[in-house]
One Martini backbone bead per residue (centre of mass of N, CA, C, O) as a GRO file, in nm:
protein
  251
    1MET     BB    1   0.634  -0.771 -12.556
    2ALA     BB    2   0.615  -0.891 -12.849
    3SER     BB    3   0.702  -1.128 -13.038
    4PRO     BB    4   0.809  -1.180 -13.364
    5ASN     BB    5   0.558  -1.413 -13.387
    6GLU     BB    6   0.368  -1.187 -13.270
    7PRO     BB    7   0.119  -0.995 -13.243
    8PRO     BB    8   0.031  -0.711 -13.140
    9SER     BB    9  -0.087  -0.554 -12.841
   10GLY     BB   10  -0.277  -0.310 -12.794
   11PRO     BB   11  -0.221   0.007 -12.796
   12PRO     BB   12  -0.087   0.253 -12.927
   13LEU     BB   13   0.142   0.504 -12.814
   14GLY     BB   14   0.172   0.754 -12.972
   15PHE     BB   15   0.235   1.067 -13.052
   16PRO     BB   16   0.601   1.046 -13.041
   17GLN     BB   17   0.630   0.706 -12.983
   18CYS     BB   18   0.682   0.548 -13.253
   19PRO     BB   19   0.973   0.407 -13.230
   20LYS     BB   20   0.838   0.208 -12.985
   21CYS     BB   21   0.624   0.093 -13.172
   22THR     BB   22   0.507  -0.211 -13.290
   23TYR     BB   23   0.323  -0.093 -13.532
   24LEU     BB   24   0.537   0.026 -13.725
   25ARG     BB   25   0.600  -0.277 -13.855
   26THR     BB   26   0.287  -0.422 -13.841
   27GLY     BB   27   0.110  -0.194 -13.915
   28PRO     BB   28  -0.088   0.000 -14.073
   29PRO     BB   29  -0.078   0.323 -14.180
   30ALA     BB   30  -0.365   0.399 -14.080
   31LEU     BB   31  -0.298   0.362 -13.781
   32CYS     BB   32  -0.090   0.591 -13.759
   33LEU     BB   33  -0.275   0.825 -13.843
   34ALA     BB   34  -0.495   0.787 -13.629
   35CYS     BB   35  -0.308   0.813 -13.387
   36ALA     BB   36  -0.160   1.088 -13.450
   37SER     BB   37  -0.421   1.270 -13.484
   38ARG     BB   38  -0.483   1.296 -13.174
   39SER     BB   39  -0.218   1.513 -13.148
   40PHE     BB   40  -0.311   1.689 -13.367
   41GLU     BB   41  -0.363   1.978 -13.556
   42THR     BB   42  -0.625   2.002 -13.736
   43ILE     BB   43  -0.776   2.064 -14.017
   44THR     BB   44  -1.008   2.270 -14.089
   45ALA     BB   45  -1.311   2.272 -14.252
   46ASP     BB   46  -1.271   2.607 -14.314
   47ALA     BB   47  -1.037   2.608 -14.478
   48CYS     BB   48  -0.847   2.684 -14.721
   49PRO     BB   49  -0.879   2.542 -15.043
   50THR     BB   50  -0.580   2.623 -15.141
   51CYS     BB   51  -0.378   2.622 -14.843
   52SER     BB   52  -0.504   2.539 -14.545
   53GLN     BB   53  -0.567   2.790 -14.404
   54MET     BB   54  -0.658   2.986 -14.176
   55LEU     BB   55  -0.921   3.197 -14.130
   56ASP     BB   56  -0.990   3.560 -14.164
   57GLY     BB   57  -1.304   3.619 -14.159
   58GLY     BB   58  -1.309   3.435 -14.447
   59ASP     BB   59  -1.011   3.512 -14.511
   60CYS     BB   60  -0.713   3.472 -14.666
   61PRO     BB   61  -0.379   3.570 -14.563
   62ASN     BB   62  -0.264   3.453 -14.827
   63TRP     BB   63  -0.117   3.581 -15.109
   64LEU     BB   64  -0.119   3.335 -15.310
   65CYS     BB   65  -0.433   3.297 -15.350
   66ALA     BB   66  -0.451   3.596 -15.506
   67ASP     BB   67  -0.266   3.490 -15.734
   68PRO     BB   68  -0.313   3.469 -16.081
   69THR     BB   69  -0.003   3.335 -16.138
   70ARG     BB   70  -0.019   3.081 -16.013
   71SER     BB   71   0.074   2.726 -16.038
   72ILE     BB   72  -0.062   2.616 -15.796
   73GLU     BB   73  -0.366   2.491 -15.709
   74ARG     BB   74  -0.299   2.327 -15.432
   75ILE     BB   75  -0.274   2.289 -15.061
   76ARG     BB   76  -0.225   2.023 -14.855
   77ALA     BB   77  -0.279   1.880 -14.517
   78ILE     BB   78  -0.241   1.687 -14.229
   79ALA     BB   79  -0.143   1.941 -14.050
   80TYR     BB   80  -0.051   2.147 -13.816
   81SER     BB   81   0.220   2.345 -13.705
   82SER     BB   82   0.258   2.182 -13.396
   83GLY     BB   83   0.407   2.076 -13.142
   84SER     BB   84   0.526   1.760 -13.191
   85LEU     BB   85   0.538   1.781 -13.497
   86ARG     BB   86   0.723   2.024 -13.523
   87ASN     BB   87   0.955   1.911 -13.356
   88LYS     BB   88   1.017   1.654 -13.533
   89ILE     BB   89   1.076   1.801 -13.796
   90LEU     BB   90   1.317   1.965 -13.693
   91ARG     BB   91   1.488   1.724 -13.602
   92TYR     BB   92   1.498   1.591 -13.878
   93LYS     BB   93   1.621   1.829 -14.052
   94TYR     BB   94   1.857   1.950 -13.831
   95ASP     BB   95   1.949   1.662 -13.658
   96GLY     BB   96   1.934   1.380 -13.820
   97MET     BB   97   1.649   1.213 -13.770
   98TRP     BB   98   1.597   0.977 -14.008
   99GLY     BB   99   1.386   0.772 -13.886
  100TRP     BB  100   1.131   0.962 -13.947
  101SER     BB  101   1.080   0.882 -14.243
  102LEU     BB  102   0.903   0.638 -14.186
  103ILE     BB  103   0.673   0.784 -14.043
  104PHE     BB  104   0.613   0.999 -14.260
  105GLY     BB  105   0.563   0.793 -14.488
  106ARG     BB  106   0.314   0.659 -14.355
  107LEU     BB  107   0.142   0.914 -14.343
  108LEU     BB  108   0.137   0.969 -14.644
  109LEU     BB  109   0.017   0.700 -14.737
  110ALA     BB  110  -0.245   0.720 -14.571
  111TRP     BB  111  -0.346   0.981 -14.700
  112LEU     BB  112  -0.372   0.872 -14.985
  113ASN     BB  113  -0.571   0.640 -14.921
  114ARG     BB  114  -0.793   0.845 -14.811
  115ASN     BB  115  -0.784   1.099 -15.053
  116GLU     BB  116  -0.678   0.965 -15.365
  117ARG     BB  117  -0.840   0.726 -15.494
  118ASP     BB  118  -1.040   0.880 -15.704
  119ASP     BB  119  -0.773   1.092 -15.786
  120PRO     BB  120  -0.492   1.014 -15.890
  121PRO     BB  121  -0.184   1.069 -15.950
  122ASP     BB  122   0.091   1.031 -16.178
  123LEU     BB  123   0.292   1.190 -15.970
  124ILE     BB  124   0.530   1.173 -15.689
  125VAL     BB  125   0.707   1.440 -15.550
  126ALA     BB  126   0.974   1.624 -15.440
  127ASN     BB  127   1.094   1.879 -15.283
  128PRO     BB  128   1.393   1.960 -15.370
  129THR     BB  129   1.717   1.884 -15.282
  130PHE     BB  130   2.048   1.949 -15.245
  131ALA     BB  131   2.321   1.789 -15.391
  132PRO     BB  132   2.664   1.804 -15.293
  133SER     BB  133   2.692   1.538 -15.471
  134SER     BB  134   2.727   1.238 -15.673
  135ASP     BB  135   2.636   1.083 -15.462
  136VAL     BB  136   2.442   0.897 -15.283
  137TRP     BB  137   2.149   1.104 -15.204
  138LEU     BB  138   1.925   1.213 -14.941
  139GLY     BB  139   1.691   1.411 -14.855
  140HIS     BB  140   1.426   1.485 -14.651
  141THR     BB  141   1.209   1.444 -14.876
  142GLU     BB  142   1.316   1.191 -15.024
  143ARG     BB  143   1.303   0.998 -14.780
  144VAL     BB  144   0.993   0.995 -14.760
  145ILE     BB  145   0.933   0.888 -15.040
  146ASP     BB  146   1.098   0.627 -15.007
  147ALA     BB  147   0.941   0.518 -14.761
  148ALA     BB  148   0.660   0.510 -14.892
  149ALA     BB  149   0.739   0.314 -15.119
  150THR     BB  150   0.821   0.080 -14.931
  151GLU     BB  151   0.534   0.064 -14.785
  152ASP     BB  152   0.420   0.017 -15.081
  153VAL     BB  153   0.374  -0.310 -15.145
  154LEU     BB  154   0.171  -0.272 -15.412
  155SER     BB  155   0.239  -0.028 -15.591
  156GLU     BB  156   0.001   0.214 -15.608
  157TRP     BB  157   0.213   0.451 -15.612
  158PRO     BB  158   0.382   0.724 -15.799
  159PHE     BB  159   0.675   0.732 -15.694
  160ASP     BB  160   0.974   0.924 -15.699
  161THR     BB  161   1.272   0.696 -15.734
  162ALA     BB  162   1.450   0.802 -15.936
  163ASP     BB  163   1.773   0.811 -16.129
  164PRO     BB  164   1.686   1.076 -16.168
  165PRO     BB  165   1.468   1.280 -16.082
  166ALA     BB  166   1.215   1.475 -16.216
  167ILE     BB  167   1.333   1.689 -16.003
  168ILE     BB  168   1.597   1.932 -15.960
  169LYS     BB  169   1.858   2.072 -15.755
  170THR     BB  170   2.155   2.270 -15.846
  171ALA     BB  171   2.138   2.459 -15.578
  172ALA     BB  172   2.184   2.648 -15.327
  173THR     BB  173   1.947   2.815 -15.107
  174GLU     BB  174   1.756   3.017 -14.951
  175LYS     BB  175   1.608   3.022 -14.663
  176SER     BB  176   1.236   3.069 -14.575
  177ALA     BB  177   1.094   2.994 -14.301
  178ARG     BB  178   1.163   3.296 -14.138
  179ASN     BB  179   1.055   3.480 -14.344
  180VAL     BB  180   0.925   3.718 -14.499
  181ALA     BB  181   0.733   3.754 -14.770
  182SER     BB  182   0.943   3.900 -14.953
  183ALA     BB  183   1.172   3.692 -14.900
  184LYS     BB  184   1.019   3.445 -15.002
  185ARG     BB  185   0.998   3.538 -15.295
  186ALA     BB  186   1.301   3.554 -15.347
  187ALA     BB  187   1.360   3.255 -15.275
  188ALA     BB  188   1.172   3.139 -15.495
  189ALA     BB  189   1.325   3.258 -15.736
  190GLU     BB  190   1.589   3.111 -15.675
  191LEU     BB  191   1.473   2.829 -15.693
  192ARG     BB  192   1.365   2.835 -15.983
  193ALA     BB  193   1.659   2.869 -16.109
  194ALA     BB  194   1.754   2.569 -15.978
  195LEU     BB  195   1.556   2.417 -16.160
  196VAL     BB  196   1.526   2.079 -16.310
  197ILE     BB  197   1.442   1.880 -16.602
  198PRO     BB  198   1.579   1.589 -16.719
  199ASP     BB  199   1.282   1.449 -16.815
  200ARG     BB  200   1.004   1.543 -16.979
  201SER     BB  201   0.849   1.265 -17.020
  202ARG     BB  202   0.780   1.233 -16.701
  203VAL     BB  203   0.582   1.508 -16.700
  204GLU     BB  204   0.422   1.531 -16.940
  205ALA     BB  205   0.076   1.558 -16.898
  206ARG     BB  206   0.086   1.552 -16.585
  207ARG     BB  207  -0.028   1.478 -16.265
  208ILE     BB  208   0.108   1.649 -15.982
  209LEU     BB  209   0.258   1.565 -15.664
  210VAL     BB  210   0.390   1.762 -15.397
  211TYR     BB  211   0.626   1.711 -15.147
  212ASP     BB  212   0.629   1.839 -14.806
  213ASP     BB  213   0.670   1.928 -14.475
  214VAL     BB  214   0.639   2.254 -14.500
  215CYS     BB  215   0.398   2.529 -14.489
  216THR     BB  216   0.351   2.880 -14.517
  217THR     BB  217   0.284   3.002 -14.825
  218GLY     BB  218   0.395   2.827 -15.095
  219SER     BB  219   0.633   2.942 -15.272
  220GLN     BB  220   0.800   2.685 -15.325
  221LEU     BB  221   0.581   2.511 -15.451
  222ASN     BB  222   0.528   2.714 -15.680
  223ALA     BB  223   0.810   2.689 -15.809
  224VAL     BB  224   0.787   2.390 -15.875
  225ALA     BB  225   0.533   2.413 -16.049
  226ALA     BB  226   0.652   2.602 -16.263
  227CYS     BB  227   0.863   2.403 -16.367
  228LEU     BB  228   0.675   2.164 -16.441
  229ILE     BB  229   0.510   2.337 -16.649
  230GLU     BB  230   0.720   2.509 -16.817
  231ASP     BB  231   0.951   2.272 -16.855
  232GLY     BB  232   0.760   1.991 -16.844
  233GLY     BB  233   0.438   2.004 -16.915
  234ALA     BB  234   0.243   1.994 -16.701
  235ALA     BB  235  -0.093   1.987 -16.630
  236SER     BB  236  -0.062   1.964 -16.303
  237VAL     BB  237  -0.032   2.108 -15.957
  238GLU     BB  238   0.013   1.978 -15.631
  239GLY     BB  239   0.003   1.978 -15.266
  240ILE     BB  240   0.177   1.804 -14.986
  241VAL     BB  241   0.181   1.828 -14.627
  242LEU     BB  242   0.244   1.770 -14.306
  243ALA     BB  243   0.269   2.097 -14.238
  244ARG     BB  244   0.079   2.385 -14.146
  245ALA     BB  245   0.127   2.703 -14.098
  246PRO     BB  246  -0.039   2.893 -13.875
  247TRP     BB  247  -0.264   3.135 -13.834
  248ARG     BB  248  -0.253   3.403 -13.588
  249ALA     BB  249  -0.427   3.585 -13.385
  250ARG     BB  250  -0.398   3.868 -13.223
  251PRO     BB  251  -0.479   3.971 -12.892
   0.00000   0.00000   0.00000
């Protein structure tokens, strides 16, 4: 291992060995994304342009994309939710492995640098999690936004790290990750009712990018977009997720 005063040498360790990799603290985020992508299931070139889903014979199986009333313009993803990426996201969210926020934050920052330079958003917010008390508290999505902002040493990206954030969740709601489509819609409606914009001036007329860890149908991101547009007056809303749950054809 290189000493603290020497740059690391040799190849990075590869995802999910990131916590032990010397490049995590010394290498640029682009190196982490390039390294991790070698083990990710990458988004296919012919994926749905609206929600990044795998296509079923040329048609997107996701009901949201065909909904003329949807609020979110499109949802992009860093990779599909499978293998080690899916495992680490689950461990991060449900087992409290908060150190992964640094790694996920670097992946998000590298994705922005690669894909959003020509048309950057005005504000990057988290799909908000419910704060159970008034104490200083960050949920799993907010932690990644905070980590990405910390890694953005030149402050090039408008991450929402304000207190309170641009959009907040005022109550706990039903989890929708494993629900069928109808239940997901009901959970999204419940989420929409719990969302509040504390300061409309931070959102109004702005193009907003919403970060989340996983997207299955996009119903929750759509609820967040509806709040930002209807209550906050946002000009447009898009989504970016670490992992897109892939549609699989049955054998």
